[in-house]
N, C-alpha and C positions, 0 to 999 in steps of 0.2 A: 240527548243522548245519539250517538250514531245508529243505525239500523243496519244490522248484517243476517245473514242467513246461517243457523246451525247447521254444519255439517254432522255428519254421525261420528265423526272424532271429536267434535267439541261436545257432541250431547254424552258423550261417554266420560269424557274429563268431568263435565259439571256434575254427571250424576255421580261420579265416585266419590270427587270431592264433598259432594253435599252428604252422601250415605257417611263419608269419615268424621263429619263436623256434626252429625245431628244423633238424635237419641235410636234405641232400639226402634221405637215405633216410628218415628221419622225415614229409618230408614227402610222401613217395611213399603213405607207410604212412596219413598223414593223409587223402588223397585216398579210398584204400580205403573209408574209414568210411562214405562216401556218395557215392557216383560222381556223385551228382545237383549237388552243390556245387562251384562253382570255387573252387579254392585258388588263391591266387596265389603264384607261384615268383619272388621277386625278392630282391636286396640291396644293399647300399650305399643311396645316396641313393633309389634307385626303392623301396627295401624300405622306407626311411621315409615317405614321399608316400604308399604305398599303404596302411601301416600308420594315417596320420593320416586316410585316406581312409576306413578301416573306422572308425575311432572316432567322424568324423564320419556316416555312415552309420547308427549303431547308438545315438548320442546322442537325447536326449529331447527336447533344444531344437534350435534354430538356433542352429549352433555353427562354430567351426572350430578345427582340430587341430594340434598341434606334437607331431611322437613324438620320444623319445629320440634315435634315430638322426640324427634330422633336423638335433640340435641339438649330435650329438657327433662324427658323421664328419668335417665341415669346420666347427669352432666359428664361430659370429660373436661378434664382440667382446662384444657383450651381449644380453639379452632383446629392447631395442629394435629391433636390427638385425635380428633373428630374426622378431620377429614384424610386421614390415612386410612380408615375403613372402606375410603372408594378404591372401586378398580383403577391400577394405574398407578397410584400416587403411595409414596410412602414418605418416611421423614428422616431426618440425622438428629440424631439426639445428643443433645448438648446439658451435660448435667443430670444426664438420665432424662430429661424431659425432650420431646419432640419441640422441636421450633421450626424449622426450615423444613418445607416439603419440596420431594422431587418430583414432577409431573413426566410419566414415559421416558424417565433414562436422563431427563434433565433436571438441571440442579437449580434452587432458587432463585438465581439471577435472571431464567428464562421464564419465570412465572410473573403475572402481571394479576394485580390485585385490587379490587376495587370493594369499595363498601358505599351500599346504596346505590350503586354505579357510578361511585366517583372516586378518582384515582387515589391513592394511597402513598405516600412517603413511609418511609422506616427510620429506625432509629439505629439499622446495623452499619450506617455509612456506605451500603450500594443500595441497589434494587431491591432487594430479596427481603420479602416482608418476614418479620418474626411473627407467626402465628400464635405463638404462647402468650401473645401481648393482648391476644382478643380472647376476653372470656365466652365461654360457650354458653354461659346462662344470660346473656344480653342478646347474643343472635338468634334471630329467629327462624331462617334456614340460610343454606349456602348451595352454590353451585359452579361445577367446575367446565367452564365452555373447553372443550377439547378441540372442536373447530370451530372458527370466528365468524362473525358475520360483520357486513361492512358498516352495522351501526353501535358495534361494540368499540370502544378506546383501544387504539392498538398497543401494542407492547410486550404480548405474549407470546412467543415461540413454542412454549412447552404447552400453554394451556392460559386461560384467565380464571382466575377465582373471584366470585362474584360474593359477597357477605349480605345479607340485608337483616337489617333491624326491625323491630314491630312497628305494625301499620295502625294502631289502636280501633280506628272505625271500621277495622276486618275483624275485629275480635268479635264472637258469637256470643259472649256474654255483655251485659252493661256495664258491670266492673269486674275487674278480676284481680286478685291479689295473690302471688305466690312467695313463699319464703323457702329457704334452705338454708340448714346448718348442721357442721359436719367436722367431726373431728378430723386429725391426721396423724399419722405415725410411722416412721421411718426405722426398719427395724436393723439398719447398718449404721444408725446414730451412735449407739452407744460405743461403736469402737473407736469411734474417733475423739478423741481429748477435745473437750470445750464445745463439743457440736451440738445442736439443738435437735430433739427427737420428734417434738409434737408439734405440730400447726393446725391451721381451721380454714373453713371455708366459709362464706356467708355471703347469701344473697338474696336482695329483695326487687319484688317488680311490681308493675301496678300499670292495670289499664283499664281507662273509662272512657263512656260516651256521654257528652250532655249536649243541652239545647236541641232536643229531638234528632240525636244523633248526626248532629252536624258539627260537632265538635268533639275532638279524640285528643287523648292524652295519654302518654305513656312514660312511664319512669322505671329506672332502673338502675340498681346497684350491687353490683358484686366483689368479694373481696378474697384474697387470696394469701394466706399466709403459712409457709411451707419450711420445712430444713430441707439443705440441699448438701447432702454429704456422696463423699466419694473415696475409695480409696485406689491408690493408681500406680502403675510403675509406666515410664515414657520413656521410649528410647529417642535419642537425638539422631539427628541428619548425619551423614556419612559425608563431611565437607573438608576432608584432610585425606592425604595419602603419605605413604612410608613404606619403604620397602622392610617387610618383617619377616619374611621368610628364606630370604637370602639365594633362593634358587637362580641358579645360573642361566641366561640366554630367557629371562622370563620377561615377556612380552606384551602379556595381558591388561597393563596397567594402562591408566590414564595417558593420553596423547604426548604429554610433555614430560611425563616421569614413567613409560612403559612397564619398568619392573618393580613398580611400586604396587602394593595393597592400598585398599581406601581402609580409612579409620574413621571412628564416629567420634563425634563431639564429645559423647559420653552418655548420661543418663538421669533421669530423675526419678526417686522414691518420696511419695506424697499421700500425707493425709488432708483433704478438703473437707469443709465444713462452711456454713454460713446459714442465713436466713432470706428469704425471697418473700417480699411483701407486693401484690398487685391490686391497685383498686381499681375498678372499673363502673365509669358510670355513662347514664344513658338518658337523653331526654327525647321526645318526640311528640308535635303538637300538629295536629290535622284540622284543617276547616274548610269546610263546605258550604259556603253562603251561598249557592246557587247549586242549581242540578247539573249543571256542566263545568261547574270549575272547583278545583280543588287544590289548597295551598298548604305545605308542608313544611314544617322546618324540622330538624334534629340536631343533635348535639351526642358524641361521643368521645368519651376521655379515655383513658387509661395512662396508668402512673404505675410502673414496674421499676420498685428498687432492688436492688441486692446486695448484700454486704457478705465477705465470703473470705476463707482463709485459705492459705494452703502451706502445709508445714512439712519438714523430712530434710530429704538430701538433695543436693544437687552435685553430680560427680562429673569433673573437667578431667578427660582424659589426658589433655596437655598438648595434643598436637603432636608434628612428626619429630618432634625435641625429645620427646620421652621414651622410655627403653621398653619394649614389649618382648616380652618373654613367652614361649611357649603358644606363639598364637594360633587358634580355631579359626579356619576359613570358611565363607561359604562362598565360592566360585572365587572373586577376588576380594571379598570384603572380609573384613576381620570380624568375628561375631565371638571372642573368647580370649583370655589369655592373661598373663600378668603385666601389670604397667607399674615401672616405677617414675617417679619423678629425678628430673635432672637439673642442674643449674640455668640451663637453658628453657625447659618446659615450665608449663602453666599447672601441671597436674595437682587436682587439691578436690578438696570433699568440701562443699558450700552446704551449711546448715542453714535453712531458708526457711524465714516466716513471712508469708507474703500477705499483704492485705489488701484484696480488691474493693472496688466500691462501683456499683455502677447505678447511675438514677438515668431512667428513660420515660419520656413523655411522648403519647402520643394523642392530637386533639383531631377531632374530624367534625366541620361544621356544613351544612348545607341548607339551602333552601330551594323548593321545587314548588314550580305551577303548571298544574294540568288543567288546559282550557280546549273542550269540545266546542270550537266554535260554530259549527255546522253538523249536521247528522255526518257528513264525509270527513270534517275537517278538524284534526285534533294538534294541537301546538302545546309542546312543554319545553318551560326554560327553568333551568337549573344553576345555581350558581354556590361555589363550594371552595372550601379552604380544607387543607389537609396540611398538619404540621407535625413534626416528631424534633425531640430533642433528645441528644444522650451525653452525659457526662460520665465516663470511664475513668476512676483513679486508678491505677494501677502501682501500688505503692511496693515495693522488695526490701526486707532487712536480711544482710548477708552477715552471718557469722563463720570465723574460721577457728582453727586450732592451734591454739600457740605453746610454745613449750611449757610456760609457766605463767600464768595469768595474774598470779599474787605478787609477781615483782614489778619494780617501778617503771624497768622499761621493757614491756613484754615483746619476745619475737615472735616471730610468726615459726610453727614446726615445719618446716621442708621436706622431712624425712615423712615421706608419702608414699604407699604403694598400697596397690589393690589388686583383687583378682576380680575376673566375671565371667561367664558361661551365659550366653541368652539360649532359652529354651523355646524360641518359636513364640508361641500362642500362651505358652505357658509361663510362671514367673521366672525368672533368670536365676543363677546362683550367684551370690556375691560375697566378697569378704575383705575387710579393711583393716592394715596394720593399726590405725587408730581408731577402731571401735569403740573401745572402752573410754576415749575422750570425748565422744560425742555427747555423751552425758555429763558431763563433770564441769561445772562451772568455775573450778580451778584451771580448766584447760581452755574452754571456749570462749570466745570474745565476739562482740558485734563488731564487723569492720567496717559496713558501707550500709547507708539508708538513701534508695532513690524511688522518687515518683515521677511517673509520666502519663500525665492526663492526656486523654483524647476527648476532645469535646467537638460534636457534630450538632449542626442544625440544617434541617432540610424542610423546604415550606414551596406547596403548590398552590396556586389560584387559581379557577377555572370557571369558565362561563361556557354555558352550552345551550343550543338553541335546536329543538328538532321538531318535525312535522311529518305528520300523518296522514293522506289521502286516501279514503276507501275508494274502491273502483268497482265498475260492473262490466265485467267482460270475464271471457271463458279461461283466460289465463291467467291473471294476476288477480289477487284479492285488493290489494292496497300498494301504494308507492309510498317510501321514507325516505326522507332526506333531512340534513339537517349539519350543523357547523360547531365546531368546540375551540374554544382558545386558552390554553395554560401558559400562566408564567412560574418556573419553578427555580428556588434559589437553593444550593446547598451549601453548606461552609462546612472547613475542617480547620481545627485550631488547636496546635501543639506545644508543650510546655515542658519542663523539667525541675528538676531539682537533685541534686547529688552530693553525697557527703563520705568520705573516707576511701576506701578501696576495696574490690571484692576478692581482687588476687593475692594480696598479700596486706600486711599494716602498714597505714601512713605513716610517716612523721611529723607532716603538718595537720592532719586531721587525724589524731589518734583513737585506736580502737576502744570501744566501753568495755567495762570490768563489770560482769555479773554480779548481781546479789540475786540470795535465796527467794525475796518475794519477785522476781522479775522472770523467773524462770521454773518448769515444771517437768520432770523426767517424763516422757512419753514412752510405754512400749506398743509393738505392734501385735494385733491381734489376727486370728483367723488365718486366713494362706498366706499372708503377711508376717507369720508371727517368727519366723526365723531373722528378720533383719534386725540388726542392732537398735538399741534406745537411742533416743537423742533428745535435746531442750527444745519445748516450747516455750518461747518470750512472748512475754507480755509487751505486745507494740507499743501502748502508750507509755507503760512505765520505764520502758528502755529510752524511747526519745524523749520523755521529761529529764529523766536524767542526762541524756547526752546534750539536748538542748534547754538548759533550764529558762533563759529569757524568749522561749518562745520559738515553735519548730518552724523554718522558714517553708514558705511556698514555693511551689514551682512558679517559672515565670519562661515568657518566650523570649530567647536571648540569642545573640551570634555567639557568646562565649568567647572562645580566644580562637575567633575564625580569621581566615585570610580577609584583608579588605578591612578591618577593623582600624578606624581612623583615631589618630595621634592627635588630639585637639588641644592638650594641655602644652604642648611644645618639647615634652623631655624625652623625644624620641621613642617612646614605648608605644604601643598600643594601650587603647583605654578600655581592656580587657575585664578591670575591674576584679583582679586577682584569679579570674579564670584561666586555669590552665588545660581546658577540654574545648574542641570545637563542637557548640552546639548550634551552628546554623540551619541542622535540619529541622529546628522547631520553626523557625522562620522559612525556610524555604516549602516545609509541606502543609505549611498555615496557607488557607487562600479561599476562593470561593468559587460556584461554577454557576453558570447561568444558563437556563435552558427556555425558550419557547417554542410554543408550538401551536400552528393553526391547522386544524384539521378540517374536513368537509366530506362527506357521503351521499350517495344517492342509492337506494334499493329497493328492489321490486320484489314482493311476498306472492308466492306463486301458490295458487289454489285451482288445480285443474284436474282433466281425466283424460289419458290415452286410454282408447277402447275403454274399458270400465275399470281402469287401473287409477285409483285417485292419487294425485301426488300433492306435494305440499312443501315448501322451504321458501328459498330466497336466492336472489341474486344481485349483486352491487360491488360496489368500488368507492374506496376511501382514497383519497388524497393526505399527505402529512407534509407538510412544511416545516422543518427543524431547523432554529439558529441556537447552535450551541456555543459559549465561551467559556473560557476561564480564566481568572488572574495568574500571572505569572512572574517571578522575579529572575530576570536574566541575566547572566553573569556576564558584562560587557566590559570588564577589567577596567571598570572605572573612567570609561571613556566620555565625558559629557555630551559630546557629538552623536553617542549613540544612546543618549537618554540617561546616564548615571546619575543616580541621586543620594544623597544622602538618607539612607534607610534606619531608623532609629528604634532599638528593642525596647521592652519593656523597662530594662534599667537603665535608660541613656545610651547606652553603648552604640556609636552609629557606623557603619560600613557604607564605603563608599564605591564597593565592586559592580552594583546591581542596577539593572533599571526596571521599574515597575511597568507591566505591559498587560494587554488581555488580548489571548489568542483564541481563536477559535473558527468555526467552519458553519455553513450552510446547503442543507440539502433537502431534495423534495422524493416523495417516495408515492407511489402509486401501490395499492393493494386490493387485486381483487377477490372476489370469493364467492362460493357457490356451494349452498347447502339442499338437496334433495333428500325426500321422505316418501318412499315407495309402499303405499297401504296395500299389500299383496291379499289380506284378508282382515276381518276386525281383530284377530290377534295376531297377525303377522305384517312387519313392516321392514323393508331395508332401506337404510340410509346409505347415501355417498356425499363425501365433501371435499372440495378441493380451493385450496385458497395460499395467496403469499403471505407471509407473516413476518414481522419484524421483532427484535428485543433490542432497546439501545443497552450502549455499553453498560458496565457498573457506573453509577455516575461518582463514585470516589477515583475512579481511573480516568477520568475527563480532567482532574485536578489538574494544574498546570505546576510541574518543577522543571521547566525545560530550561536549557541552557546553551548558549552556543559562542565558539572562538574562533580566533583567527592564528594560523599559524604564522611561520616567518615566511613560508612561501605564498602566502594570500591564500590556501586553502581554509574554507569555513568547515567547521565541524561542531557537532551539538549532539545532544542526549536528553531523553526524559524516561524515566520510570513509567508515568503516565504518558497521557496524549489527550491534550482538547481537541485534537483532530479525528479522533476515533467515530467511526460510523456504526451504525447498527448490524447486528447479527442477522442474518436473512435466510429464509427458509420458503421453499415451495413443499405444501404438503397435501397429502390425501388421504381420507377415512373413507372406511365402508363397514357397515356393521348391518347384522342380522337379529331381529328382537323378535323373542316369541314369547307373548304375554299368556300365562294360561288361562282357559275359560274355564275347566270345571275347579281350579283350585286357585290358589292365591299366590302368586310368585310369575317370574320369569325366568328366560334364560336369554343371554346377549353374548353372542360373537362378534368381537369387531377385529379388524386388522388397522395399520396406520402406517404411511411412508412419509418421513420429510428429508426433503435434500436442503443439508446446509450448505451455505456459501462459503462463509467464512467464520473463524475465530479468532479473540484476541491471541496476538504471540509478540514475542520483543524480538525483533530484526533488524540489522542495518540497511538504512535505505541509500544507495550510493547516489549522486548529483541531488541530492536532495535541493529545493528550491526554498533556501531559508528566508529571503527577503520575500517570496510571493506568498508564501505563508504566515508575513507579520513578524519576521523576526529583526530587530534591531541590527543588522550589520553593515558595516562601511562598501562603498563602493569600490573604495581602495585602501590600502595600506602604504608606510612608507618604510622603503629600505632602510635598516638603522645604517647599516655600512656606506652604500652608495647615494642614500638620500633619492632614489627615484620611486616614483609610484608603481605602485604593484596592484594591477586588478585583482581583485578578490574572486573565487571560483566555488563553485559549489560542492561541498565535501560529503562527508558520510553522516546520517544523521539516524542514531540509535536510539530506537523508542520502542514503545508498544502499537502495535499496528492492527488493521483486519489482515490476516494473511488469506491468501487465495486456496487453501488445503481444506477446505469441506468436506462433505461427504452425506453420507445419508444415516439415518436413525430409523429403523423398522420393527415393529412388533405385533405381536396379539394380543388380545386382551379376550378374556371369556369369566363370564358373571352370572350365578345361579341364585335364585332367592326361591326359597319355597316355604310356605306354612303349609302345615300338614292337618288342614282343617278339616278333611274328609277321614281322619282318625276317630275312633270313638272316643270318648270322654275316657278318662282325665287326658287324653294325649292330642287333642286335636291345637292344643297352643304350641306342640313342638315343632320347630323351625330353622332353616339352616340359610345364613347369607354367606355367600362365598364368591372369591374371584382371583382369578390367576392372572398375571400377565409376562410374555416373555419381550423381550426389547435385546436388539444388538445393534451395533453402529460401526462404522469402519472408520470413524475418525477417533484418531490417537491424539496422545500430546507426550510429549518426551519428560521425563523426569531423572536425576541423576543425583536425587538425595539418598538413594541406598546404595551409591557407588558407581557402576556402571550406568551408562543413560539406557534405558529401558522406556517401553511404551507402555501409556496406560491409559484405560479409558477415559470416557469422557465424566468429569465430575458429577457425582450423582447416579449414574448409570447402573444399575442392578440388573443382571439378564435377568432374575427369576426374581417374581415379587408374588406372595401369596397373602390373603387376609381372608380369615375364615370366622364366623362368629355363628355358633350353636345356641339357641334361646329357646325358653318355654316359658309358657305362662298358663295358671290355671286361678279361676277364679282372682283372688287378690293379689296372688304370688308371681312372682317373675324373676327369671334369672338369667344371664349372659355369661359366655364363655369366649373371649376373643383370642387368636393366633395371627400375629402379623409375623412374617418372615420376608425377608430380601437377602439375596445373594450378596457377595463382596462386591465393594463399591468404592470410587476414590472420592477422597472429600478433602479439606485441609483440619488439620488440630493445630492448636495452641500449644507450645513447649515455650522454651527461650524464646524462640521464633516462631512464626507461623510455618507450618510444613505441610507439603501434598502427602497424602499416605493411602495406601491401600485398606481399607475397611474391611473385617473379616464380616460373612454372613452373620447374623444375629435371629434369634426368635424370641419375641415379644409376648408374654401372655397375659392378658387381664381376665379379673373376675368381677362381675358384678351380679349385684339381686338386690331386690326390694320386697317390701309387703306393704299393703294398703289396706290400713285398721280401719278406716270408714271414707268416703267419697272423697275427703278434704285433708285426712291426715295420713302419713306412710312414713317407713323408715327403710333405709337403704344401707349397703354396705359395698365397698369397693375394694379389690386389692390390685394394685397396678404393677406390672412387672413382676408375677408371680413367682417366677424360676430365678429372680435375680440374674437375668442376664446382662454380662458383661459387654462393655464395648471395647474391641479387639484390632490392631491394626499395626502394620508391619509396612517396608520399604520394599516393593517390588515383589520379593519372594518373604514366607513366612520366616523365615529363619532370621530376619531381620526385623527384630521387635519393634513395633511403634508404639502400642499403648496396649496396656490392660487394664482395664477400669471398672469397677463395681460400685453401684449406685445404692445397692439395697432396693426392699419393696417399700410401697407405701401403700399402706391401711387407711380408709376413709369408714367412718360410721356418724351416720347422722340422719336428720327427719325432714321429711317435707311437708309443708301446709299451703294447698290450694284453696281458693273461697272466692 
């Protein structure tokens, strides 16, 4: 092995870690090695905190750490929950559970994630990792790198999250077996008809060493089965306008209708219920055939399945054709009033019984070889595969009120009137003239069924080779260099099946008459108890009655789209009785390809200026990216422009489109610097500077581009996404002061950061766009249909998603304080606190009009103030923790009828955990998550325009742990 000189910093780290892993007697011996070194003597949660501090203390970057004990003693539901305990990190709750994390005011799309140093893909359909798919029981440690170094894989503007699984040869025991079994209960499940109340968590792990400690094996399994419940109100976006106040000289409305007021699409009142099942598997094998060579292979698999329902009402106000009386306004937006249906409006109340299924798979495989070639030269080679699949099946069942459902030809009841008044973050006041009919099977009929699957696959194969050479000089301890190649392919497939009509009763696909065995009357409870009852419909029974010969499955189809070819010669498009254009299922399906070749050079600093020790690194990373996407371009059926017969799953042919692959290549240079000034044995100051990048969400690269030529020869085009999108770039700077307590156990850290973001994705119109130069199939000229003359084509406007040039800064401060009060007399020496606070601000704003008037919003994921505090206590075999997580209001997406960007209100989430160790091997634990039943609440620009009020309930866990 290589020879190197242990500095005082390294000696302290070795001594501290040895003390944590040893028995009391070994700790005493460790102290005697060097009486000047402070060796930390703690256990349990305190031990894991101090171990995390040691890892942070001796890291060569600005980072936050979580140790194995921190994740194992009282495990969190997932890594998303665990990571939110770190300074500057917060979570977006989905279904009451933390899933996506935000770092320093930036959303999950800016966070890069690795497992055992390998890039991870996601089931989200973007680059944002869903950390709830990673069981905390199978992760041995985690780190969040807030400042990069050249050897880290590029991609994290916000930061890089590195998860690590177990290395069995590093285990201090020859054989170790751990089992966790616990039950789970949600106290709001009883309020939701047909919801599951109880769940369970089970995990097993084994680590063993064989063949004189040259062969190590780790195996792990973790299962989570939990109910998912919620009771919610969701306001819908303000996507219409109408003059409802009749004021003269009113000019505050939309530019095209200044006298009008903004009106909402409507709202939803729903019960949500379902079950989530996550199975995680881990295998790791290490082999050391010689002292200077280690070979390790590992595999991590996660299967996350959820089945859920949403039942209740969806109220559609009916657009500007509806009659509004007694309107209540907030500025220029309507937030209350009486609404009546007219012959031209679509005002209605839909009784919804939606059924969603989501089947997610995450696989990660890798083989790593580490070879100490000489005393100074180390070579590391790594091969990896990360793969994710998601199959989300969004099934919707609509029911409407009939005048009389018992007659032979029932008629939709068009006598619809309603009253509503939004109450900000509180629940609204509502009234319906049809309220009694909502729970009457003689009035309610199933009118439409639709299923809309989203299927995503994402895979990255990577090869990496790294070299490290130890130096002997007064400035640099070693030099590192290496290269990495990755090949990523993402695919998205859409399909559809629809039957019936959600706005009225169809004559060709008539509504279904309900029977007693198909429906159950559901009453609201708790805060929602004043809302009218409704019918919960058994989806399977309803569909089997509607489709006795089998339920048709969704397909990818053109439907009745423009360009469908008449192949049978009857002068009618061969749309197979479709009356709806479903071309979006074809145009939004496709693949994205991304090849990346990167190389880096980095010098590790270990020097002194005067008597001030300085460590760190300086380096640069070069990244070459080749990205492209498949596109169906609308070329008007011109075969000279590549038009082909495109056949869908039903055999329907369309001849308007030309298949092509569009994309770009680009090269980036990313310098980085990390310096750590050791002012004293207990005090250090860090400084870091770097250029960082984060590629655009991979689904935003998916091509749906089109271009056409008008009669004047001008080429115009559009694309919701854009295969030409380049990354987000930022220059960032970090400085921190770290004081580690010498007489007690803990630390105080003060940090500041500044990021100068170059650009963000925006939708703009690009004048004089070079269509041909960017790969579009466009003609050199067209023929004037009147004169027959050739007209040379010219570049016009291309409306698409782009990297705009309106960046700006993000800056903030972070405070972290950890203290174990070991100096207190017994039994209080086990008392401690771990707290952090961050303040973040940014000049970067985005514009939204979902609340009516265009208003500026902060960056998605940015909360100005984030606080996290844990009060913990341990005494002999007893341990308990009380955790509070607070974040200010922030902007993010919520899913209603469509995805909509809203302001989420500030929230405070409280968790409680306690355990008792009966023997060295056997213990019991109790957890209560969301102790105060904190709801998720959102709004559109101002709190009076309600977005969401959603209650998830408290989750109780009780179980046992066995270690041997």
